[in-house]
C-alpha positions in Angstrom: 23.9 -32.9 -6.1 25.9 -31.1 -8.9 22.6 -31.0 -11.1 20.9 -28.9 -8.2 23.7 -26.4 -7.3 24.2 -25.7 -10.8 21.0 -23.7 -10.7 21.4 -22.1 -7.2 23.2 -18.9 -6.4 24.8 -19.4 -3.3 24.8 -16.0 -1.6 20.9 -16.6 -0.9 21.8 -19.9 0.8 24.5 -18.3 2.6 22.1 -15.8 3.9 19.8 -18.4 5.0 22.3 -19.8 7.1 22.7 -16.7 9.0 19.2 -15.9 9.5 18.2 -15.1 13.0 14.6 -16.6 12.7 15.5 -20.2 13.6 18.3 -21.8 15.4 17.7 -24.9 13.4 20.0 -23.6 11.0 22.8 -24.1 12.9 22.4 -27.9 12.5 23.4 -27.4 8.9 27.0 -27.6 7.9 28.4 -24.1 8.2 30.0 -24.4 4.8 26.9 -24.2 2.0 29.3 -25.5 -0.5 29.9 -28.9 1.3 26.2 -29.1 2.1 24.7 -32.7 1.4 21.2 -33.3 -0.3 19.7 -34.3 3.1 20.9 -31.0 4.7 19.6 -28.8 1.8 16.0 -28.7 2.7 13.2 -26.5 0.7 11.6 -25.3 3.9 14.9 -23.6 4.6 14.6 -21.7 1.5 11.1 -20.9 1.9 11.5 -19.8 5.4 14.5 -17.5 4.5 12.6 -16.0 1.6 9.5 -15.2 3.4 11.4 -13.9 6.3 13.9 -11.8 4.3 11.1 -10.3 2.0 9.7 -8.5 5.3 12.4 -6.1 4.5 15.1 -5.0 7.2 14.7 -1.4 8.1 17.1 -0.2 5.5 15.2 -1.6 2.7 11.9 -1.1 4.2 12.2 2.7 4.9 13.2 3.3 1.2 10.8 0.9 -0.5 7.7 0.2 1.6 7.8 3.9 3.3 9.3 6.3 1.0 8.3 4.7 -2.3 5.0 2.6 -1.9 3.4 4.6 1.0 4.3 7.9 -0.6 3.1 6.8 -4.1 0.2 5.1 -2.7 -0.9 8.0 -0.8 -1.0 6.5 2.8 1.2 9.3 4.1 2.2 12.8 3.2 5.2 13.2 1.2 7.3 14.3 -1.8 9.7 12.3 -3.6 8.2 9.8 -5.7 5.0 11.4 -5.3 6.3 14.5 -7.2 8.1 12.4 -9.8 11.4 11.9 -7.9 13.2 8.8 -7.2 16.6 7.7 -5.7 19.0 5.3 -7.6 20.6 3.9 -4.3 17.2 3.0 -2.9 16.2 1.4 -6.2 19.5 -0.5 -6.5 19.3 -1.8 -2.9 15.6 -3.1 -3.2 16.2 -4.6 -6.7 19.6 -6.2 -5.1 17.9 -7.6 -2.0 14.7 -8.9 -3.7 16.1 -10.3 -6.9 19.8 -10.5 -7.5 21.0 -11.7 -3.9 17.8 -11.9 -1.7 14.4 -13.3 -1.4 13.5 -14.2 -4.9 17.1 -15.9 -5.1 16.1 -18.1 -2.2 12.8 -19.1 -3.4 14.1 -19.9 -7.0 16.7 -22.2 -5.1 14.1 -23.8 -3.1 12.0 -24.6 -6.3 15.4 -26.1 -7.8 15.9 -28.2 -4.8 12.4 -29.4 -4.6 12.4 -30.2 -8.4 15.6 -32.1 -8.1 14.5 -34.1 -4.8 11.2 -35.2 -6.7 13.1 -36.1 -9.9 15.7 -38.4 -7.8 13.0 -39.9 -5.4 14.5 -38.2 -2.5 11.2 -36.8 -1.2 9.3 -36.6 2.0 5.4 -36.8 2.2 5.1 -33.1 1.9 8.0 -32.2 -0.5 5.6 -31.8 -3.5 3.5 -29.5 -1.2 6.6 -27.5 -0.6 7.4 -27.0 -4.1 4.0 -25.6 -4.8 4.0 -23.3 -1.5 7.5 -22.0 -3.0 5.8 -21.3 -6.5 2.9 -19.5 -4.9 5.3 -17.2 -2.8 7.4 -16.7 -5.8 4.5 -15.7 -7.7 4.1 -12.9 -5.3 7.2 -11.7 -5.2 7.6 -11.5 -8.9 4.3 -9.5 -8.9 5.8 -7.1 -6.3 8.9 -6.6 -8.5 6.9 -6.0 -11.8 4.4 -3.7 -10.3 7.2 -1.7 -9.0 9.4 -1.5 -12.0 7.6 -2.9 -15.0 9.4 -5.5 -17.2 11.5 -8.2 -15.3 13.2 -11.4 -15.8 11.3 -14.6 -15.0 14.1 -16.9 -16.1 16.8 -16.0 -13.6 19.2 -17.8 -11.5 20.7 -20.1 -14.4 24.3 -19.0 -14.2 23.9 -16.2 -17.0 22.5 -12.8 -17.4 18.7 -13.1 -17.7 16.4 -11.9 -20.3 13.7 -9.4 -19.3 10.2 -10.4 -20.1 7.3 -7.9 -20.7 4.7 -7.1 -18.1 2.1 -9.1 -20.0 4.3 -12.2 -20.3 5.1 -11.9 -16.5 1.4 -11.8 -15.6 0.2 -14.7 -17.8 3.3 -16.8 -16.2 2.1 -15.8 -12.5 -1.5 -16.7 -13.3 -0.4 -20.0 -14.8 1.8 -20.7 -11.9 -1.0 -19.6 -9.2 -3.5 -22.0 -11.0 -1.1 -24.9 -11.2 0.4 -24.8 -7.9 -3.2 -24.4 -6.2 -4.3 -27.5 -8.2 -1.5 -29.5 -7.0 -1.2 -28.8 -3.3 -2.7 -31.8 -1.0 -4.6 -30.3 1.7 -4.8 -33.5 3.7 -1.2 -33.6 4.3 0.0 -32.5 7.8 3.5 -30.8 8.0 3.5 -29.8 11.7 7.0 -31.0 12.0 8.4 -28.2 9.9 5.6 -25.7 10.7 8.2 -23.3 12.4 9.7 -22.8 9.1 6.8 -21.0 7.6 6.3 -17.6 9.1 2.8 -17.0 7.8 0.9 -20.3 7.8 2.8 -22.8 9.4 2.6 -24.9 6.4 -1.4 -25.2 6.7 -1.9 -26.1 3.1 -5.6 -25.3 3.1 -4.6 -21.7 3.9 -1.9 -21.6 1.2 -4.3 -22.7 -1.3 -6.8 -20.1 -0.4 -4.0 -17.5 -0.5 -3.2 -18.7 -4.1 -6.6 -18.3 -5.4 -7.1 -15.0 -3.6 -3.8 -13.7 -5.1 -4.9 -15.2 -8.6 -8.0 -12.9 -8.2 -5.8 -9.8 -7.4 -3.7 -10.3 -10.6 -6.4 -11.4 -12.6 -8.2 -7.8 -11.8 -4.9 -6.0 -12.6 -5.6 -6.8 -16.2 -9.2 -5.8 -16.1 -8.4 -2.4 -18.3 -6.1 -3.8 -21.0 -6.9 -7.5 -21.2 -10.7 -8.0 -20.3 -11.1 -11.5 -21.6 -8.2 -12.9 -19.9 -8.9 -11.1 -16.8 -12.4 -12.4 -16.7 -11.5 -15.9 -17.5 -8.7 -16.0 -14.7 -11.0 -14.2 -12.3 -14.0 -16.3 -12.8 -11.9 -19.6 -12.4 -10.1 -18.3 -9.2 -13.5 -17.2 -7.7 -14.9 -20.8 -8.1 -12.3 -22.2 -5.8 -11.7 -21.9 -1.9 -10.8 -18.4 -1.1 -9.2 -16.4 1.7 -12.3 -15.1 3.5 -11.7 -15.0 7.2 -9.5 -13.3 9.5 -7.7 -16.3 10.6 -6.7 -17.0 6.8 -4.9 -13.5 6.6 -1.6 -13.8 5.1 0.6 -12.0 7.7 4.0 -12.3 9.2 4.7 -11.3 12.8 7.1 -8.4 13.2 9.7 -8.1 16.2 11.8 -5.2 17.5 15.5 -5.0 16.6 17.2 -4.5 13.3 16.7 -7.4 11.1 14.4 -8.6 8.4 11.5 -8.9 10.9 11.8 -5.6 12.4 8.7 -3.6 11.6 8.6 -1.8 8.2 7.3 1.4 9.9 9.6 1.3 12.8 12.2 3.9 11.9 11.8 6.8 14.6 12.4 9.8 12.1 9.7 8.7 9.7 6.4 10.7 11.1 3.9 8.5 8.9 1.5 11.6 8.8 -1.9 11.5 7.2 -2.1 12.3 3.4 -4.7 14.8 2.2 -5.9 12.1 -0.2 -6.9 9.6 2.5 -8.2 12.3 4.7 -10.7 13.6 1.7 -11.9 10.1 1.6 -12.3 9.8 5.3 -14.1 13.2 6.0 -18.0 12.7 6.3 -17.8 9.3 4.9 -20.4 7.1 6.7 -22.0 9.7 8.9 -20.4 8.6 12.1 -20.2 11.6 14.4 -16.9 12.4 16.1 -18.9 13.1 19.4 -19.7 9.4 19.3 -16.2 8.4 18.8 -13.7 10.8 20.7 -13.0 11.2 24.4 -15.1 13.6 26.5 -12.5 16.4 26.6 -12.3 16.2 23.0 -15.9 16.6 22.6 -15.9 20.4 22.7 -13.4 20.6 19.8 -15.9 18.8 17.3 -17.0 21.3 14.7 -20.3 21.8 12.8 -21.1 19.9 9.7 -19.6 21.4 6.7 -17.4 23.8 8.6 -14.0 24.2 6.4 -12.0 25.7 9.3 -9.6 28.8 9.3 -8.9 30.5 6.0 -5.3 31.3 5.8 -4.8 31.8 2.1 -1.3 33.6 2.9 0.1 30.6 4.6 -1.6 27.6 2.9 -1.4 26.6 -0.7 -4.6 26.9 -2.9 -2.8 25.6 -6.1 -4.1 22.2 -5.8 -7.3 20.6 -6.3 -7.6 19.4 -2.8 -10.9 20.5 -1.6 -9.5 21.4 1.6 -6.7 23.6 0.3 -6.2 26.9 2.1 -7.9 26.1 5.3 -6.9 24.9 8.6 -9.4 22.9 10.5 -9.2 24.2 14.3 -10.9 21.4 15.7 -12.3 18.0 14.8 -14.4 17.0 11.9 -18.4 16.7 12.5 -18.2 13.4 11.1 -15.7 11.0 9.9 -14.9 7.1 9.0 -14.4 5.5 12.3 -11.3 3.9 11.2 -9.6 7.3 10.7 -9.0 7.9 14.5 -7.6 4.1 14.8 -5.2 4.6 11.9 -3.9 8.0 12.7 -4.0 9.4 16.1 -5.2 12.9 16.9 -2.6 15.5 17.6 -2.0 16.1 21.4 -3.9 13.0 22.3 -0.9 12.0 24.5 -2.9 9.9 26.9 -4.1 7.6 24.0 -2.5 4.3 24.6 -1.6 4.0 21.0 -0.1 7.6 20.8 3.3 7.2 19.3 5.9 9.8 20.5 8.5 9.1 18.0 11.3 10.4 17.9 12.2 9.5 21.4 15.2 11.9 21.5 12.9 15.1 21.3 9.5 16.4 22.3 8.2 17.1 18.8 5.5 14.6 18.7 4.0 16.1 21.8 4.6 19.7 20.9 1.3 21.1 19.4 1.6 24.9 19.3 3.3 26.3 16.3 3.1 29.8 14.4 2.6 31.4 11.2 5.1 34.2 10.3 5.7 37.0 7.8 8.2 37.4 5.2 10.3 38.9 7.7 9.9 36.0 10.3 7.7 37.9 12.6 4.8 36.1 14.1 1.5 36.7 12.4 -0.4 34.0 14.2 -0.1 31.3 16.9 -2.0 28.1 16.6 -2.4 25.2 18.8 -2.9 22.1 16.9 -3.9 19.9 19.9 -7.2 18.2 18.9 -7.1 19.6 15.6 -7.5 17.3 12.4 -5.8 18.4 9.2 -3.8 17.1 6.0 -2.2 19.7 4.3 -1.3 19.1 0.7 2.1 18.2 -0.5 4.0 19.6 -3.4 5.8 22.9 -3.6 4.3 25.6 -1.4 6.6 28.4 -2.3 6.5 31.6 -0.2 3.7 30.3 1.7 5.5 27.1 3.0 8.3 29.2 4.1 6.1 31.4 6.3 4.3 28.2 7.7 5.8 26.4 10.7 2.7 24.2 11.2 1.7 22.4 8.2 4.1 19.6 8.4 5.3 19.8 12.1 5.4 16.4 13.8 3.1 17.1 16.5 0.5 19.1 14.7 -0.7 16.5 12.0 -2.5 13.0 12.7 0.2 10.2 12.6 0.1 6.4 12.6 -0.2 5.0 16.2 2.3 3.0 18.3 0.7 -0.4 17.2 2.4 0.2 13.8 5.6 1.6 14.9 6.9 -0.6 17.6 7.3 -3.8 15.6 4.7 -5.6 17.6 2.2 -6.2 14.6 1.8 -8.4 12.2 2.5 -7.4 8.6 -0.4 -8.0 6.3 0.1 -9.1 2.8 -3.4 -10.2 2.0 -6.3 -10.0 4.0 -10.2 -11.1 3.6 -11.3 -7.5 2.9 -9.3 -7.8 -0.4 -10.9 -10.9 -1.3 -14.5 -9.3 -0.9 -13.9 -6.2 -2.6 -12.2 -8.1 -5.5 -15.3 -10.1 -5.8 -17.4 -7.0 -5.6 -15.5 -5.6 -8.5 -15.8 -8.7 -10.4 -19.7 -8.7 -9.8 -19.9 -5.1 -10.9 -18.1 -6.0 -14.1 -20.8 -8.8 -14.7 -18.4 -11.8 -14.1 -19.5 -14.7 -12.3 -18.9 -14.5 -8.5 -19.9 -16.7 -5.6 -21.7 -13.7 -4.1 -23.5 -10.6 -5.5 -21.8 -7.3 -5.7 -23.5 -5.7 -2.7 -22.9 -8.8 -0.4 -19.3 -8.9 -1.3 -18.9 -5.0 -0.8 -20.7 -5.0 2.6 -18.7 -8.3 3.8 -15.5 -6.3 3.1 -16.3 -3.2 4.9 -17.3 -5.6 7.9 -14.0 -7.5 7.5 -12.3 -4.1 7.8 -14.1 -2.8 10.8 -13.6 -6.0 12.6 -9.8 -5.7 12.3 -10.2 -2.0 13.5 -12.3 -2.9 16.3 -15.3 -0.9 15.2 -17.9 -3.2 14.2 -20.4 -1.5 16.5 -20.7 1.4 13.9 -20.9 -1.0 10.8 -24.6 -1.3 10.4 -25.0 2.7 10.5 -22.1 3.3 8.4 -23.1 0.9 5.6 -26.7 2.7 5.5 -25.2 6.0 5.2 -25.9 8.3 2.2 -23.5 11.2 3.5 -21.0 12.3 1.0 -17.3 12.5 1.7 -15.2 15.4 0.6 -15.0 13.9 -2.9 -18.5 13.1 -3.3 -18.7 9.4 -2.5 -21.2 8.0 0.0 -21.2 4.5 1.4 -24.4 3.1 0.9 -24.2 0.5 -1.9 -27.8 1.4 -3.4 -27.2 5.1 -3.0 -25.6 5.9 -6.4 -27.2 9.5 -6.8 -24.4 11.8 -7.5 -23.5 14.8 -5.2 -24.9 18.1 -5.9 -22.9 20.5 -8.1 -22.1 22.8 -5.0 -22.7 22.8 -1.3 -22.6 25.5 1.2 -19.6 25.4 3.6 -18.7 27.8 6.6 -15.2 29.3 7.7 -13.6 31.8 9.8 -11.0 34.3 8.4 -8.0 33.2 10.3 -6.3 36.6 10.3 -9.4 38.9 11.0 -11.7 36.2 12.9 -14.7 37.1 10.8 -17.1 34.3 9.8 -17.8 33.6 6.2 -19.6 31.2 3.8 -18.5 29.7 0.6 -19.9 27.6 -2.2 -17.8 24.5 -2.7 -17.7 22.1 -5.3 -16.5 18.4 -5.2 -13.2 18.0 -7.1 -13.3 16.6 -10.7 -11.6 13.4 -11.0 -10.9 13.4 -14.8 -9.1 10.0 -14.5 -12.4 8.2 -14.1 -15.3 8.5 -16.6 -13.9 11.9 -17.5 -14.8 13.4 -14.0 -18.5 12.9 -14.5 -19.0 10.3 -11.9 -18.1 10.3 -8.2 -20.5 7.7 -6.6 -20.9 4.7 -8.6 -20.5 1.2 -7.4 -16.9 0.8 -8.4 -15.9 4.2 -7.0 -17.5 2.9 -3.7 -15.4 -0.4 -3.9 -12.3 1.3 -4.4 -12.6 3.8 -1.8 -13.4 1.2 0.7 -10.6 -1.2 -0.4 -8.0 2.0 -0.3 -9.1 2.7 3.3 -9.0 -1.0 4.4 -5.5 -1.5 2.8 -4.1 1.2 4.8 -1.6 1.1 6.2 -0.1 -2.4 5.2 -0.8 -2.6 1.4 0.5 0.7 0.0 1.5 -1.1 -3.2 -1.9 -2.2 -3.8 -3.4 1.2 -3.1 -1.0 2.5 -5.7 -1.9 -0.1 -8.1 -5.7 0.6 -8.3 -5.0 4.2 -8.8 -2.8 3.6 -11.7 -5.1 0.7 -13.1 -8.4 2.8 -12.5 -7.7 6.6 -11.7 -9.4 5.6 -8.3 -9.7 6.8 -5.9 -9.4 10.5 -6.3 -5.8 11.5 -5.9 -5.5 15.3 -5.2 -2.7 16.9 -7.2 0.7 18.3 -5.5 0.8 22.0 -4.9 2.4 24.0 -7.5 3.2 27.4 -5.8 6.4 26.8 -7.8 6.8 24.3 -10.8 7.8 20.8 -9.8 11.0 19.8 -11.7 10.1 16.1 -11.8 6.5 16.7 -12.9 6.8 19.7 -15.7 3.3 18.5 -17.1 1.6 19.9 -14.1 1.5 23.8 -13.7 -0.3 26.7 -12.7 -2.8 26.5 -15.5 -4.0 22.8 -15.1 -3.8 22.1 -11.3 -7.5 21.6 -11.1 -7.8 18.9 -13.6 -6.3 15.1 -13.2 -3.9 13.7 -15.7 -1.8 10.4 -15.5 1.1 13.0 -16.3 0.6 14.3 -12.6 1.1 10.9 -10.8 4.1 8.6 -10.8 3.6 5.4 -12.9 6.5 3.3 -11.7 10.1 3.3 -10.3 13.1 3.8 -12.6 15.4 0.8 -12.9 18.6 1.2 -10.9 21.7 2.2 -12.8 23.1 -1.2 -11.8 21.2 -3.2 -14.4 22.6 -1.4 -17.7 25.9 -1.7 -15.9 25.7 -5.4 -15.3 23.1 -6.6 -17.9 22.9 -4.0 -20.8 21.1 -6.4 -23.1 18.7 -7.2 -20.5 18.1 -3.5 -19.8 17.6 -2.8 -23.5 15.1 -5.6 -23.6 13.0 -4.0 -20.6 13.1 -0.5 -22.4 11.8 -2.1 -25.6 8.9 -3.8 -23.6 8.3 -0.8 -21.5 7.4 1.0 -24.7 8.7 4.5 -23.1 11.5 5.9 -21.3 12.9 4.6 -18.2 11.2 7.2 -16.3 8.7 7.5 -13.5 6.3 8.8 -15.7 6.0 5.9 -18.0 2.8 3.9 -17.4 2.7 -0.1 -17.1 1.2 -2.3 -19.7 -1.8 -2.9 -17.1 -2.1 0.7 -15.8 -4.8 3.3 -17.0 -3.3 5.4 -20.1 
């Protein structure tokens, strides 16, 4: 056993012994240093790694919520979205994911499996467990690399690891997935240990499909910087069995409490309000009218098509390229993507069974009446946001923000529903819609795929609609040629660009006078110099972004960094943003990679403990250790 434990970092094993997921761990000797080879089983390490990577509430709030969901524009927020970061949060995540947590566990599991195979101390399924562990390690390493950049892949060998550049990391991950998938024996049954796999119950057919679809994801990540490698890996994976049904979704059941399986969006003080980015994608997309979606008492609040709302430029920022900036929609939109009202609940809809009333210690979630005031604090206007639908821009609102008691108030803005807050859902890591949208993108690039781009695109929409229970709208939705707020439609064959301008109506919020204005669609300079808003790739990534919300914010951020899609509006700059100095009052109507976070800074614990490795990481990064430095595969 010495040859095994030389490669295992014991804190991970100790962590496995105290996990709350399975009482079976009590059967193992309480002292991990005295464990025998028969007691150290690979499935324990895999189980511990999968469970703990769900992130306990401490880690989840910092990484999943405040980093990924904010950077990925699934919620409104500042922090990383305006170039900031928190060293403590980064250290907590890096420490738990790599140094003493779930990567440590999975590396240990691989070491144990390899030793068991080498010594002949194997069960029928030992080789399959080794391949499962390699597949899961590939995902975890991709998560870490997509967050920070260069990372170690040769760790847990009793010395400070070297850092590999992102290209090397990705080549390694693609090789691992290819090899592990090919070596899985899908005819073997492991029902006896199924409880030690929180995702698939050791159904190796599903693990193989997940590995192949994950390979699609990682291959596509290289599309803009290493097209030949991306194409070769993608086409090879696309020819294999893929994750294409809801029963094959890689997901893990959450549970209430305070441990690794507690919901990633469970903290009551986090509001999870809708972002302006996703709202602009939702509005008008698919042509499904609100009157056909909402309750009878909400129908009178539905506004006419192309109505912007109350113009309140003294209280709402206009210094952003958000097309809704400066207005408050005093009702519900004429038409909207049918997933919107499922993902984010209408303010004041307290009889909705999915209405979330957090925080439980006050009534702010149910309070919808707020005020706008003048510089002296005197009330200028009172607005009841009940059955209003708005997503005010983030950023620095300056004096306008100080006079606005409405724009970010808990009960006034659509927020995630109770199904995501109560730790009763299954956290999704990979769903069938992503496979289909990846195939659609591959086909659009001219790569060999098992189905046409249109068929894959529409299958992805169908899979997402099924998840949300809105399949009844799918046929009408897929046929729609209506443009959303950023000039994109749903219909695959409808690639006509939107008109240069369109006429919209509004009401002056201070005088109640009606008005009209000619509006333009925002210009996304990051994609084809802002000349294209409605081609196939824009449609694909728009649908992918919507479908990935709320479970896969890191992937939403990854696509925007890779392609500049979908359109991300700039943060408001009524005052300069300290951490985004490139964005200012003279250029806020344009898009630039310098206006959006590109990565998370390494925690200060890395140079303190492994200065040589840190310097390697900086060399590979090719820029400063800053949130503004793009990763190798990102658009730049």
